[in-house]
N, C-alpha and C positions, 0 to 999 in steps of 0.2 A: 433489581428491577429489569423485566422483559420489553424490551421493544422489537419492533420491526424494521430493520435498514436491508434497502433494497429488496433484494430476495430472500434474505435470511431472517428467520426469526432467533434471537439473540438475547443476549445476557447482559447487562452493563455492569460493570466490574472497575470499581475505582481504588486506586493506591498511590501510593506517593514516589516521586523520585529522590534519588537522593539529598537532592537540595530543596526539599520539602514544594517543592509545585506537584501539584493532583495530577494523575496519569489515568486516562482512562479507556479501558478496552472492551471492544465486542466481541464475544465471544458465542460461538454457534451453540442453541438450547440442544440440539441432536448430539453432534458427536465432541462438541468442546475445543473445537479446533477455533483459532483467532481469524478474526474476521476486519478489523480493524482497531487501530490504535490512534488515540487522539495525540498530537504531537505537539505540543505548546511553544517549543524552541523556534519553528521554520516551517507555522502552519502551511504555508503558500508551496510548501513542497509534496504537501498531502491533499490539495486541495485541486491540483489539476485535473482536467477532464479526464484522462487516460487512466488515471487512478484506478484501483479496484476492478480494471476491466482484463479480461483475458487477452491477451496477444502474443504475438510470436515475431518473429525477425524476420524480416522476407526472403531470406534463405532457409528460414524451417529451422535451423540449428537451435534455437532455444527459443521457450514458451514460457507463459508463466504470467502469473495476474501481476500487473502493474503497480508499484509499493509507493514509489514516489517519482518524482519530475522536478529535476533540478538544473536551474541556470549554470553555463559554463564559458566558457571564451569560444569555446567550438559549437557553443549552440547549447538547445536544452537536451539532456540525456534523464535516461530512464532506468530505474532498477525494478527487479522482478521480486515477490516476493518469496523468502525461503531461500534463496541463491546466494551465494556469493557477494554481498555487498561492494566489493573492490571493482566489479563490471558493472559498470552501465553503458548504454546502449543509445545511439541517434535516437530522437523519437521519430525521426521521418522515415527509419527503417521498420517500423512496427507495423504489423495487420492485425486487424481483428481477428480472433479463431471463431 
């Protein structure tokens, strides 16, 4: 199925996780890159207003598209798509690119 998601023309792909739950992906219709994934286990991490936005740290050292935002005892942290998921950044140091 082809759909428009934000500024991308996408193909919706349906797969299964190992536990049998449905996994949905939006794939760019032009270059085949992954645009978004439906995350059934922790949907609140993928629905924050920063997710999908191109951001950088205020010192300019790290930039990319925010993949998820989650709560910790230190406050809200964000990870960037395609980067080491062990690295998370406080959302208060992120600025729009």
